[in-house]
N, CA, C, O and the ligand as a Tripos MOL2 file, in Angstrom:
@<TRIPOS>MOLECULE
protein
  289   287    73     0     0
PROTEIN
NO_CHARGES

@<TRIPOS>ATOM
      1 N          -7.6390  -10.2350   40.1040 N.3       1 MET1
      2 CA         -7.3610  -11.2740   39.1180 C.3       1 MET1
      3 C          -8.2560  -11.3000   38.0030 C.2       1 MET1
      4 O          -7.8180  -11.4030   36.8570 O.2       1 MET1
      5 N          -9.5810  -11.2090   38.2730 N.am      2 GLY2
      6 CA        -10.5760  -11.2810   37.2860 C.3       2 GLY2
      7 C         -10.4660  -10.0650   36.3010 C.2       2 GLY2
      8 O         -10.7320  -10.2050   35.1070 O.2       2 GLY2
      9 N         -10.0930   -8.9480   36.7990 N.am      3 ARG3
     10 CA         -9.9980   -7.7540   35.9870 C.3       3 ARG3
     11 C          -8.8000   -7.9580   34.9920 C.2       3 ARG3
     12 O          -8.8820   -7.5730   33.8250 O.2       3 ARG3
     13 N          -7.7280   -8.5540   35.4770 N.am      4 THR4
     14 CA         -6.6060   -8.7330   34.6110 C.3       4 THR4
     15 C          -7.0000   -9.5710   33.4790 C.2       4 THR4
     16 O          -6.5790   -9.2980   32.3540 O.2       4 THR4
     17 N          -7.7900  -10.5870   33.6860 N.am      5 LYS5
     18 CA         -8.2140  -11.6690   32.7250 C.3       5 LYS5
     19 C          -9.0540  -10.9410   31.5870 C.2       5 LYS5
     20 O          -8.8710  -11.1980   30.3970 O.2       5 LYS5
     21 N          -9.9540  -10.0470   32.0210 N.am      6 LYS6
     22 CA        -10.8580   -9.3290   31.1510 C.3       6 LYS6
     23 C          -9.9940   -8.4590   30.2650 C.2       6 LYS6
     24 O         -10.2150   -8.4330   29.0540 O.2       6 LYS6
     25 N          -9.0100   -7.7380   30.8090 N.am      7 VAL7
     26 CA         -8.0710   -7.0140   29.9750 C.3       7 VAL7
     27 C          -7.3630   -7.7330   28.9660 C.2       7 VAL7
     28 O          -7.2150   -7.2960   27.8250 O.2       7 VAL7
     29 N          -6.8990   -8.8910   29.3890 N.am      8 GLY8
     30 CA         -6.1750   -9.8180   28.5410 C.3       8 GLY8
     31 C          -6.9200  -10.2230   27.3450 C.2       8 GLY8
     32 O          -6.4260  -10.2070   26.2170 O.2       8 GLY8
     33 N          -8.0760  -10.5750   27.6040 N.am      9 SER9
     34 CA         -8.8810  -11.0930   26.3290 C.3       9 SER9
     35 C          -9.2300   -9.9830   25.3880 C.2       9 SER9
     36 O          -9.2750  -10.1760   24.1730 O.2       9 SER9
     37 N          -9.4700   -8.8620   25.9200 N.am     10 THR10
     38 CA         -9.7120   -7.6210   25.0840 C.3      10 THR10
     39 C          -8.4010   -7.3210   24.2910 C.2      10 THR10
     40 O          -8.4240   -7.1080   23.0790 O.2      10 THR10
     41 N          -7.3070   -7.3150   25.0020 N.am     11 GLY11
     42 CA         -6.0170   -7.1030   24.3280 C.3      11 GLY11
     43 C          -5.6600   -8.0920   23.2590 C.2      11 GLY11
     44 O          -5.0070   -7.7670   22.2670 O.2      11 GLY11
     45 N          -6.1050   -9.3140   23.4820 N.am     12 ARG12
     46 CA         -5.7280  -10.4100   22.3880 C.3      12 ARG12
     47 C          -6.5650   -9.9930   21.1900 C.2      12 ARG12
     48 O          -6.0300  -10.0400   20.0820 O.2      12 ARG12
     49 N          -7.7600   -9.6110   21.2960 N.am     13 TYR13
     50 CA         -8.5170   -9.2540   20.1530 C.3      13 TYR13
     51 C          -7.9250   -8.1240   19.4400 C.2      13 TYR13
     52 O          -7.8420   -8.0960   18.2120 O.2      13 TYR13
     53 N          -7.4910   -7.1410   20.2530 N.am     14 GLY14
     54 CA         -6.9670   -5.9850   19.6950 C.3      14 GLY14
     55 C          -5.6740   -6.3440   18.9290 C.2      14 GLY14
     56 O          -5.4450   -5.8070   17.8450 O.2      14 GLY14
     57 N          -4.8460   -7.2200   19.4590 N.am     15 VAL15
     58 CA         -3.6750   -7.6070   18.7250 C.3      15 VAL15
     59 C          -3.9370   -8.2080   17.2960 C.2      15 VAL15
     60 O          -3.3050   -7.8770   16.2920 O.2      15 VAL15
     61 N          -4.9910   -9.1710   17.3370 N.am     16 ARG16
     62 CA         -5.3300   -9.8350   16.0910 C.3      16 ARG16
     63 C          -5.8680   -8.8870   15.1520 C.2      16 ARG16
     64 O          -5.6360   -9.1040   13.9630 O.2      16 ARG16
     65 N          -6.5700   -7.8360   15.4810 N.am     17 TYR17
     66 CA         -7.1410   -6.9310   14.6280 C.3      17 TYR17
     67 C          -6.0390   -5.9530   14.0110 C.2      17 TYR17
     68 O          -6.0450   -5.5050   12.8640 O.2      17 TYR17
     69 N          -5.0540   -5.7050   15.0500 N.am     18 GLY18
     70 CA         -3.9150   -4.8230   14.6400 C.3      18 GLY18
     71 C          -2.9510   -5.5120   13.6280 C.2      18 GLY18
     72 O          -2.3830   -4.8670   12.7470 O.2      18 GLY18
     73 N          -2.8050   -6.7670   13.7850 N.am     19 LEU19
     74 CA         -1.8840   -7.6280   13.0100 C.3      19 LEU19
     75 C          -2.4180   -7.5790   11.4900 C.2      19 LEU19
     76 O          -1.7200   -7.2930   10.5180 O.2      19 LEU19
     77 N          -3.7610   -7.9060   11.4690 N.am     20 LYS20
     78 CA         -4.5280   -7.8750   10.1750 C.3      20 LYS20
     79 C          -4.3170   -6.6190    9.4290 C.2      20 LYS20
     80 O          -3.9470   -6.6240    8.2540 O.2      20 LYS20
     81 N          -4.5520   -5.5340   10.1070 N.am     21 LEU21
     82 CA         -4.3960   -4.2490    9.5650 C.3      21 LEU21
     83 C          -3.0530   -3.8500    9.1570 C.2      21 LEU21
     84 O          -2.8900   -3.1800    8.1370 O.2      21 LEU21
     85 N          -1.9910   -4.2570    9.9640 N.am     22 ARG22
     86 CA         -0.6970   -3.9700    9.6290 C.3      22 ARG22
     87 C          -0.2520   -4.8320    8.4120 C.2      22 ARG22
     88 O           0.5460   -4.3600    7.6020 O.2      22 ARG22
     89 N          -0.7080   -5.9700    8.2840 N.am     23 LYS23
     90 CA         -0.3930   -6.7890    7.1850 C.3      23 LYS23
     91 C          -0.8080   -6.1660    5.8710 C.2      23 LYS23
     92 O          -0.0680   -6.0610    4.8930 O.2      23 LYS23
     93 N          -2.1640   -5.7310    5.9490 N.am     24 LYS24
     94 CA         -2.6730   -5.0630    4.8830 C.3      24 LYS24
     95 C          -1.9150   -3.6950    4.4200 C.2      24 LYS24
     96 O          -1.7380   -3.4030    3.2380 O.2      24 LYS24
     97 N          -1.5430   -2.9910    5.3960 N.am     25 THR25
     98 CA         -0.7450   -1.7440    5.1380 C.3      25 THR25
     99 C           0.6070   -2.1210    4.5810 C.2      25 THR25
    100 O           1.1820   -1.4180    3.7500 O.2      25 THR25
    101 N           1.1310   -3.3250    5.0930 N.am     26 LEU26
    102 CA          2.4850   -3.6320    4.4660 C.3      26 LEU26
    103 C           2.3850   -4.0430    3.0700 C.2      26 LEU26
    104 O           3.2240   -3.7260    2.2270 O.2      26 LEU26
    105 N           1.3700   -4.7370    2.8360 N.am     27 GLU27
    106 CA          1.0140   -5.2120    1.4330 C.3      27 GLU27
    107 C           1.0090   -4.0480    0.4040 C.2      27 GLU27
    108 O           1.6140   -4.0400   -0.6680 O.2      27 GLU27
    109 N           0.2200   -3.0610    0.9170 N.am     28 VAL28
    110 CA          0.0110   -1.8310   -0.0110 C.3      28 VAL28
    111 C           1.3460   -1.2010   -0.1390 C.2      28 VAL28
    112 O           1.8390   -0.8910   -1.2240 O.2      28 VAL28
    113 N           1.9240   -1.0200    1.0440 N.am     29 GLU29
    114 CA          3.2760   -0.3740    0.9780 C.3      29 GLU29
    115 C           4.3400   -1.0440    0.0510 C.2      29 GLU29
    116 O           5.0590   -0.3510   -0.6690 O.2      29 GLU29
    117 N           4.4220   -2.3090    0.0800 N.am     30 SER30
    118 CA          5.3670   -2.9760   -0.8090 C.3      30 SER30
    119 C           4.9780   -2.9220   -2.1120 C.2      30 SER30
    120 O           5.8790   -3.0290   -2.9450 O.2      30 SER30
    121 N           3.7420   -2.7680   -2.5370 N.am     31 LYS31
    122 CA          3.2850   -2.6610   -3.7860 C.3      31 LYS31
    123 C           3.5190   -1.2710   -4.3570 C.2      31 LYS31
    124 O           3.6620   -1.0910   -5.5670 O.2      31 LYS31
    125 N           3.5540   -0.3320   -3.4920 N.am     32 GLN32
    126 CA          3.7240    1.1150   -3.8260 C.3      32 GLN32
    127 C           5.2860    1.2780   -4.1750 C.2      32 GLN32
    128 O           5.6910    1.9960   -5.0890 O.2      32 GLN32
    129 N           6.0320    0.5890   -3.4070 N.am     33 LYS33
    130 CA          7.5090    0.6960   -3.5290 C.3      33 LYS33
    131 C           8.0330    0.0650   -4.8010 C.2      33 LYS33
    132 O           9.0540    0.5070   -5.3280 O.2      33 LYS33
    133 N           7.3940   -0.9070   -5.2840 N.am     34 LYS34
    134 CA          7.6340   -1.5560   -6.4880 C.3      34 LYS34
    135 C           7.5180   -0.6650   -7.5970 C.2      34 LYS34
    136 O           6.5810    0.1340   -7.6200 O.2      34 LYS34
    137 N           8.3490   -0.7050   -8.5110 N.am     35 LYS35
    138 CA          8.4030    0.0880   -9.6270 C.3      35 LYS35
    139 C           7.2760   -0.5260  -10.7140 C.2      35 LYS35
    140 O           7.1730   -1.7350  -10.9210 O.2      35 LYS35
    141 N           6.5240    0.3960  -11.3170 N.am     36 HIS36
    142 CA          5.6040   -0.0030  -12.1040 C.3      36 HIS36
    143 C           5.8980    0.2090  -13.6550 C.2      36 HIS36
    144 O           6.6040    1.1280  -14.0720 O.2      36 HIS36
    145 N           5.3130   -0.6890  -14.4190 N.am     37 ILE37
    146 CA          5.6720   -0.5490  -15.9760 C.3      37 ILE37
    147 C           4.8690    0.7260  -16.4910 C.2      37 ILE37
    148 O           3.7230    0.9850  -16.1230 O.2      37 ILE37
    149 N           5.5260    1.4040  -17.2840 N.am     38 CYS38
    150 CA          5.0110    2.5470  -17.9080 C.3      38 CYS38
    151 C           4.2150    2.1260  -19.2080 C.2      38 CYS38
    152 O           4.7320    1.5380  -20.1580 O.2      38 CYS38
    153 N           2.8770    2.5090  -19.1240 N.am     39 PRO39
    154 CA          2.1700    2.1270  -20.4080 C.3      39 PRO39
    155 C           2.6060    2.8310  -21.7550 C.2      39 PRO39
    156 O           2.1570    2.5180  -22.8570 O.2      39 PRO39
    157 N           3.4600    3.7410  -21.5410 N.am     40 PHE40
    158 CA          3.9700    4.4850  -22.8230 C.3      40 PHE40
    159 C           5.3100    3.9970  -23.3340 C.2      40 PHE40
    160 O           5.4320    3.8360  -24.5480 O.2      40 PHE40
    161 N           6.3250    3.7460  -22.5240 N.am     41 CYS41
    162 CA          7.6030    3.3150  -23.0900 C.3      41 CYS41
    163 C           7.8360    1.8630  -22.4750 C.2      41 CYS41
    164 O           8.9160    1.3180  -22.7030 O.2      41 CYS41
    165 N           6.9660    1.2730  -21.7790 N.am     42 LYS42
    166 CA          7.0430   -0.1750  -21.1820 C.3      42 LYS42
    167 C           8.2430   -0.3890  -20.3860 C.2      42 LYS42
    168 O           8.6720   -1.5240  -20.1760 O.2      42 LYS42
    169 N           8.8440    0.7480  -19.9000 N.am     43 LYS43
    170 CA          9.9610    0.6110  -18.8280 C.3      43 LYS43
    171 C           9.4320    0.7520  -17.4600 C.2      43 LYS43
    172 O           8.4050    1.3870  -17.2230 O.2      43 LYS43
    173 N          10.1640    0.1330  -16.5230 N.am     44 THR44
    174 CA          9.6380    0.2840  -15.1120 C.3      44 THR44
    175 C          10.2020    1.5470  -14.4040 C.2      44 THR44
    176 O          11.0740    1.5000  -13.5350 O.2      44 THR44
    177 N           9.6340    2.6400  -14.8480 N.am     45 GLY45
    178 CA         10.0380    3.9410  -14.2550 C.3      45 GLY45
    179 C           8.9900    4.6590  -13.6730 C.2      45 GLY45
    180 O           9.1300    5.8460  -13.3760 O.2      45 GLY45
    181 N           7.8540    3.9870  -13.4650 N.am     46 VAL46
    182 CA          6.6500    4.8160  -13.1270 C.3      46 VAL46
    183 C           6.5870    4.8450  -11.5460 C.2      46 VAL46
    184 O           6.6660    3.8130  -10.8800 O.2      46 VAL46
    185 N           6.4560    5.9710  -11.0550 N.am     47 LYS47
    186 CA          6.1450    6.1980   -9.5940 C.3      47 LYS47
    187 C           4.9650    7.0990   -9.3130 C.2      47 LYS47
    188 O           4.5830    7.9130  -10.1540 O.2      47 LYS47
    189 N           4.3990    6.9600   -8.1590 N.am     48 ARG48
    190 CA          3.1210    7.5690   -7.8040 C.3      48 ARG48
    191 C           3.6390    9.0750   -7.2460 C.2      48 ARG48
    192 O           4.4940    9.1750   -6.3670 O.2      48 ARG48
    193 N           3.1080   10.0210   -7.7760 N.am     49 ILE49
    194 CA          3.4820   11.4350   -7.4110 C.3      49 ILE49
    195 C           2.3860   12.0900   -6.4580 C.2      49 ILE49
    196 O           2.6270   12.9800   -5.6420 O.2      49 ILE49
    197 N           1.1620   11.5170   -6.6880 N.am     50 ALA50
    198 CA         -0.0460   11.7900   -5.8430 C.3      50 ALA50
    199 C          -1.0650   10.8170   -6.0740 C.2      50 ALA50
    200 O          -1.0340   10.0220   -7.0130 O.2      50 ALA50
    201 N          -2.0350   10.8860   -5.1520 N.am     51 ALA51
    202 CA         -3.0480    9.8030   -5.1720 C.3      51 ALA51
    203 C          -3.6140    9.7540   -6.5600 C.2      51 ALA51
    204 O          -4.1620   10.7770   -6.9710 O.2      51 ALA51
    205 N          -3.5520    8.6870   -7.3470 N.am     52 GLY52
    206 CA         -4.0110    8.5850   -8.6110 C.3      52 GLY52
    207 C          -3.3080    9.1870   -9.7980 C.2      52 GLY52
    208 O          -3.7230    9.1140  -10.9550 O.2      52 GLY52
    209 N          -2.2340    9.7710   -9.4170 N.am     53 ILE53
    210 CA         -1.3020   10.4580  -10.4550 C.3      53 ILE53
    211 C           0.0210    9.7360  -10.4500 C.2      53 ILE53
    212 O           0.6950    9.5390   -9.4390 O.2      53 ILE53
    213 N           0.3140    9.3790  -11.6080 N.am     54 TRP54
    214 CA          1.6450    8.5910  -11.8330 C.3      54 TRP54
    215 C           2.5350    9.4270  -12.7780 C.2      54 TRP54
    216 O           2.0690   10.1900  -13.6240 O.2      54 TRP54
    217 N           3.8720    9.2210  -12.5650 N.am     55 GLU55
    218 CA          4.7670    9.7390  -13.5660 C.3      55 GLU55
    219 C           5.8420    8.7310  -13.9100 C.2      55 GLU55
    220 O           6.2670    7.9450  -13.0620 O.2      55 GLU55
    221 N           6.2800    8.7570  -15.1570 N.am     56 CYS56
    222 CA          7.3130    7.8310  -15.4340 C.3      56 CYS56
    223 C           8.6040    8.7680  -15.6360 C.2      56 CYS56
    224 O           8.6370    9.8090  -16.2920 O.2      56 CYS56
    225 N           9.6540    8.1720  -14.9330 N.am     57 ASN57
    226 CA         10.8430    9.0260  -15.0980 C.3      57 ASN57
    227 C          11.6640    8.6050  -16.1410 C.2      57 ASN57
    228 O          12.7710    9.1370  -16.2290 O.2      57 ASN57
    229 N          11.3250    7.7160  -16.9840 N.am     58 LYS58
    230 CA         11.9950    7.4420  -18.3230 C.3      58 LYS58
    231 C          11.5680    8.2570  -19.4510 C.2      58 LYS58
    232 O          12.3860    8.7470  -20.2300 O.2      58 LYS58
    233 N          10.2600    8.4220  -19.5660 N.am     59 CYS59
    234 CA          9.7520    9.1680  -20.7490 C.3      59 CYS59
    235 C           8.9790   10.4960  -20.3150 C.2      59 CYS59
    236 O           8.4810   11.2680  -21.1340 O.2      59 CYS59
    237 N           8.9360   10.6690  -18.9500 N.am     60 MET60
    238 CA          8.3530   11.8570  -18.3680 C.3      60 MET60
    239 C           6.7590   11.9740  -18.6210 C.2      60 MET60
    240 O           6.1530   13.0270  -18.4190 O.2      60 MET60
    241 N           6.2040   10.9120  -19.0340 N.am     61 ASN61
    242 CA          4.7720   11.0140  -19.2330 C.3      61 ASN61
    243 C           4.1410   10.9750  -17.8590 C.2      61 ASN61
    244 O           4.5800   10.2490  -16.9660 O.2      61 ASN61
    245 N           3.0050   11.8480  -17.7020 N.am     62 LYS62
    246 CA          2.1020   11.6510  -16.5770 C.3      62 LYS62
    247 C           0.8380   11.0880  -16.9380 C.2      62 LYS62
    248 O           0.3180   11.3380  -18.0250 O.2      62 LYS62
    249 N           0.2960   10.3100  -16.0480 N.am     63 PHE63
    250 CA         -0.9450    9.8120  -16.3840 C.3      63 PHE63
    251 C          -1.6610    9.4690  -15.0080 C.2      63 PHE63
    252 O          -1.0560    9.3110  -13.9480 O.2      63 PHE63
    253 N          -3.0330    9.3760  -15.1760 N.am     64 THR64
    254 CA         -3.8470    9.0750  -13.9340 C.3      64 THR64
    255 C          -4.0710    7.4350  -13.9210 C.2      64 THR64
    256 O          -3.9920    6.7320  -14.9280 O.2      64 THR64
    257 N          -4.3200    7.0370  -12.7970 N.am     65 GLY65
    258 CA         -4.5060    5.6700  -12.5660 C.3      65 GLY65
    259 C          -5.2750    5.5620  -11.0260 C.2      65 GLY65
    260 O          -5.7590    6.5030  -10.3980 O.2      65 GLY65
    261 N          -5.2330    4.2300  -10.6540 N.am     66 LYS66
    262 CA         -5.7500    4.0820   -9.2410 C.3      66 LYS66
    263 C          -4.8330    4.7650   -8.2400 C.2      66 LYS66
    264 O          -3.6940    5.1780   -8.4570 O.2      66 LYS66
    265 N          -5.5040    4.8110   -7.1400 N.am     67 ALA67
    266 CA         -4.7580    5.5380   -6.0900 C.3      67 ALA67
    267 C          -3.5320    4.9550   -5.6340 C.2      67 ALA67
    268 O          -2.6240    5.6890   -5.2440 O.2      67 ALA67
    269 N          -3.4080    3.6420   -5.6430 N.am     68 TYR68
    270 CA         -2.1940    2.9990   -5.2900 C.3      68 TYR68
    271 C          -1.4740    2.0740   -6.3560 C.2      68 TYR68
    272 O          -0.3750    1.5470   -6.1790 O.2      68 TYR68
    273 N          -2.2120    1.9640   -7.4180 N.am     69 PHE69
    274 CA         -1.5040    1.2110   -8.6080 C.3      69 PHE69
    275 C          -1.8770    1.9130   -9.8480 C.2      69 PHE69
    276 O          -3.0030    2.3590  -10.0690 O.2      69 PHE69
    277 N          -0.8750    1.9850  -10.6370 N.am     70 PRO70
    278 CA         -1.1440    2.7340  -11.9880 C.3      70 PRO70
    279 C          -2.2360    1.9380  -12.8410 C.2      70 PRO70
    280 O          -3.0700    2.5900  -13.4690 O.2      70 PRO70
    281 N          -2.2480    0.6890  -12.8720 N.am     71 GLY71
    282 CA         -3.2180   -0.0970  -13.6830 C.3      71 GLY71
    283 C          -3.8970   -1.1080  -12.8740 C.2      71 GLY71
    284 O          -4.0410   -0.9610  -11.6610 O.2      71 GLY71
    285 N          -4.3770   -2.2710  -13.6050 N.am     72 ASP72
    286 CA         -5.0300   -3.3860  -13.1740 C.3      72 ASP72
    287 C          -6.0160   -3.0610  -11.9740 C.2      72 ASP72
    288 O          -6.6870   -3.9600  -11.4650 O.2      72 ASP72
    289 ZN          7.5950    5.8110  -19.6830 Zn       73 ZN73
@<TRIPOS>BOND
     1     1     2 1
     2     2     3 1
     3     3     4 2
     4     3     5 am
     5     5     6 1
     6     6     7 1
     7     7     8 2
     8     7     9 am
     9     9    10 1
    10    10    11 1
    11    11    12 2
    12    11    13 am
    13    13    14 1
    14    14    15 1
    15    15    16 2
    16    15    17 am
    17    17    18 1
    18    18    19 1
    19    19    20 2
    20    19    21 am
    21    21    22 1
    22    22    23 1
    23    23    24 2
    24    23    25 am
    25    25    26 1
    26    26    27 1
    27    27    28 2
    28    27    29 am
    29    29    30 1
    30    30    31 1
    31    31    32 2
    32    31    33 am
    33    33    34 1
    34    34    35 1
    35    35    36 2
    36    35    37 am
    37    37    38 1
    38    38    39 1
    39    39    40 2
    40    39    41 am
    41    41    42 1
    42    42    43 1
    43    43    44 2
    44    43    45 am
    45    45    46 1
    46    46    47 1
    47    47    48 2
    48    47    49 am
    49    49    50 1
    50    50    51 1
    51    51    52 2
    52    51    53 am
    53    53    54 1
    54    54    55 1
    55    55    56 2
    56    55    57 am
    57    57    58 1
    58    58    59 1
    59    59    60 2
    60    59    61 am
    61    61    62 1
    62    62    63 1
    63    63    64 2
    64    63    65 am
    65    65    66 1
    66    66    67 1
    67    67    68 2
    68    67    69 am
    69    69    70 1
    70    70    71 1
    71    71    72 2
    72    71    73 am
    73    73    74 1
    74    74    75 1
    75    75    76 2
    76    75    77 am
    77    77    78 1
    78    78    79 1
    79    79    80 2
    80    79    81 am
    81    81    82 1
    82    82    83 1
    83    83    84 2
    84    83    85 am
    85    85    86 1
    86    86    87 1
    87    87    88 2
    88    87    89 am
    89    89    90 1
    90    90    91 1
    91    91    92 2
    92    91    93 am
    93    93    94 1
    94    94    95 1
    95    95    96 2
    96    95    97 am
    97    97    98 1
    98    98    99 1
    99    99   100 2
   100    99   101 am
   101   101   102 1
   102   102   103 1
   103   103   104 2
   104   103   105 am
   105   105   106 1
   106   106   107 1
   107   107   108 2
   108   107   109 am
   109   109   110 1
   110   110   111 1
   111   111   112 2
   112   111   113 am
   113   113   114 1
   114   114   115 1
   115   115   116 2
   116   115   117 am
   117   117   118 1
   118   118   119 1
   119   119   120 2
   120   119   121 am
   121   121   122 1
   122   122   123 1
   123   123   124 2
   124   123   125 am
   125   125   126 1
   126   126   127 1
   127   127   128 2
   128   127   129 am
   129   129   130 1
   130   130   131 1
   131   131   132 2
   132   131   133 am
   133   133   134 1
   134   134   135 1
   135   135   136 2
   136   135   137 am
   137   137   138 1
   138   138   139 1
   139   139   140 2
   140   139   141 am
   141   141   142 1
   142   142   143 1
   143   143   144 2
   144   143   145 am
   145   145   146 1
   146   146   147 1
   147   147   148 2
   148   147   149 am
   149   149   150 1
   150   150   151 1
   151   151   152 2
   152   151   153 am
   153   153   154 1
   154   154   155 1
   155   155   156 2
   156   155   157 am
   157   157   158 1
   158   158   159 1
   159   159   160 2
   160   159   161 am
   161   161   162 1
   162   162   163 1
   163   163   164 2
   164   163   165 am
   165   165   166 1
   166   166   167 1
   167   167   168 2
   168   167   169 am
   169   169   170 1
   170   170   171 1
   171   171   172 2
   172   171   173 am
   173   173   174 1
   174   174   175 1
   175   175   176 2
   176   175   177 am
   177   177   178 1
   178   178   179 1
   179   179   180 2
   180   179   181 am
   181   181   182 1
   182   182   183 1
   183   183   184 2
   184   183   185 am
   185   185   186 1
   186   186   187 1
   187   187   188 2
   188   187   189 am
   189   189   190 1
   190   190   191 1
   191   191   192 2
   192   191   193 am
   193   193   194 1
   194   194   195 1
   195   195   196 2
   196   195   197 am
   197   197   198 1
   198   198   199 1
   199   199   200 2
   200   199   201 am
   201   201   202 1
   202   202   203 1
   203   203   204 2
   204   203   205 am
   205   205   206 1
   206   206   207 1
   207   207   208 2
   208   207   209 am
   209   209   210 1
   210   210   211 1
   211   211   212 2
   212   211   213 am
   213   213   214 1
   214   214   215 1
   215   215   216 2
   216   215   217 am
   217   217   218 1
   218   218   219 1
   219   219   220 2
   220   219   221 am
   221   221   222 1
   222   222   223 1
   223   223   224 2
   224   223   225 am
   225   225   226 1
   226   226   227 1
   227   227   228 2
   228   227   229 am
   229   229   230 1
   230   230   231 1
   231   231   232 2
   232   231   233 am
   233   233   234 1
   234   234   235 1
   235   235   236 2
   236   235   237 am
   237   237   238 1
   238   238   239 1
   239   239   240 2
   240   239   241 am
   241   241   242 1
   242   242   243 1
   243   243   244 2
   244   243   245 am
   245   245   246 1
   246   246   247 1
   247   247   248 2
   248   247   249 am
   249   249   250 1
   250   250   251 1
   251   251   252 2
   252   251   253 am
   253   253   254 1
   254   254   255 1
   255   255   256 2
   256   255   257 am
   257   257   258 1
   258   258   259 1
   259   259   260 2
   260   259   261 am
   261   261   262 1
   262   262   263 1
   263   263   264 2
   264   263   265 am
   265   265   266 1
   266   266   267 1
   267   267   268 2
   268   267   269 am
   269   269   270 1
   270   270   271 1
   271   271   272 2
   272   271   273 am
   273   273   274 1
   274   274   275 1
   275   275   276 2
   276   275   277 am
   277   277   278 1
   278   278   279 1
   279   279   280 2
   280   279   281 am
   281   281   282 1
   282   282   283 1
   283   283   284 2
   284   283   285 am
   285   285   286 1
   286   286   287 1
   287   287   288 2
@<TRIPOS>SUBSTRUCTURE
     1 MET1         2 RESIDUE 1 A MET
     2 GLY2         6 RESIDUE 1 A GLY
     3 ARG3        10 RESIDUE 1 A ARG
     4 THR4        14 RESIDUE 1 A THR
     5 LYS5        18 RESIDUE 1 A LYS
     6 LYS6        22 RESIDUE 1 A LYS
     7 VAL7        26 RESIDUE 1 A VAL
     8 GLY8        30 RESIDUE 1 A GLY
     9 SER9        34 RESIDUE 1 A SER
    10 THR10       38 RESIDUE 1 A THR
    11 GLY11       42 RESIDUE 1 A GLY
    12 ARG12       46 RESIDUE 1 A ARG
    13 TYR13       50 RESIDUE 1 A TYR
    14 GLY14       54 RESIDUE 1 A GLY
    15 VAL15       58 RESIDUE 1 A VAL
    16 ARG16       62 RESIDUE 1 A ARG
    17 TYR17       66 RESIDUE 1 A TYR
    18 GLY18       70 RESIDUE 1 A GLY
    19 LEU19       74 RESIDUE 1 A LEU
    20 LYS20       78 RESIDUE 1 A LYS
    21 LEU21       82 RESIDUE 1 A LEU
    22 ARG22       86 RESIDUE 1 A ARG
    23 LYS23       90 RESIDUE 1 A LYS
    24 LYS24       94 RESIDUE 1 A LYS
    25 THR25       98 RESIDUE 1 A THR
    26 LEU26      102 RESIDUE 1 A LEU
    27 GLU27      106 RESIDUE 1 A GLU
    28 VAL28      110 RESIDUE 1 A VAL
    29 GLU29      114 RESIDUE 1 A GLU
    30 SER30      118 RESIDUE 1 A SER
    31 LYS31      122 RESIDUE 1 A LYS
    32 GLN32      126 RESIDUE 1 A GLN
    33 LYS33      130 RESIDUE 1 A LYS
    34 LYS34      134 RESIDUE 1 A LYS
    35 LYS35      138 RESIDUE 1 A LYS
    36 HIS36      142 RESIDUE 1 A HIS
    37 ILE37      146 RESIDUE 1 A ILE
    38 CYS38      150 RESIDUE 1 A CYS
    39 PRO39      154 RESIDUE 1 A PRO
    40 PHE40      158 RESIDUE 1 A PHE
    41 CYS41      162 RESIDUE 1 A CYS
    42 LYS42      166 RESIDUE 1 A LYS
    43 LYS43      170 RESIDUE 1 A LYS
    44 THR44      174 RESIDUE 1 A THR
    45 GLY45      178 RESIDUE 1 A GLY
    46 VAL46      182 RESIDUE 1 A VAL
    47 LYS47      186 RESIDUE 1 A LYS
    48 ARG48      190 RESIDUE 1 A ARG
    49 ILE49      194 RESIDUE 1 A ILE
    50 ALA50      198 RESIDUE 1 A ALA
    51 ALA51      202 RESIDUE 1 A ALA
    52 GLY52      206 RESIDUE 1 A GLY
    53 ILE53      210 RESIDUE 1 A ILE
    54 TRP54      214 RESIDUE 1 A TRP
    55 GLU55      218 RESIDUE 1 A GLU
    56 CYS56      222 RESIDUE 1 A CYS
    57 ASN57      226 RESIDUE 1 A ASN
    58 LYS58      230 RESIDUE 1 A LYS
    59 CYS59      234 RESIDUE 1 A CYS
    60 MET60      238 RESIDUE 1 A MET
    61 ASN61      242 RESIDUE 1 A ASN
    62 LYS62      246 RESIDUE 1 A LYS
    63 PHE63      250 RESIDUE 1 A PHE
    64 THR64      254 RESIDUE 1 A THR
    65 GLY65      258 RESIDUE 1 A GLY
    66 LYS66      262 RESIDUE 1 A LYS
    67 ALA67      266 RESIDUE 1 A ALA
    68 TYR68      270 RESIDUE 1 A TYR
    69 PHE69      274 RESIDUE 1 A PHE
    70 PRO70      278 RESIDUE 1 A PRO
    71 GLY71      282 RESIDUE 1 A GLY
    72 ASP72      286 RESIDUE 1 A ASP
    73 ZN73       289 GROUP 0 **** ****
C-alpha cells in the first residue's frame, strides 16, 4: 500500500510537469501554424521553411528571423 502511495505522488508531479510542457508546446505550435505578415508585401503568406528562415508565398521573398516567429 505504502509503495503505491509513493508512486502516486511522483506520478502526480510528473503529470503537472508534463501538462506545463505540453501547454508550452501547443502554444508554439499554434503560433507556427498561424500565417505571418510578410515585411515586404504586407500579406499573410509567410511560412517557416527552416529554423530562422522564412518565405513569403505571395512575393516569394526569403528572409531570416527568429526560429519560430519571423519578427517581434
Ligand atoms: Zn511577401
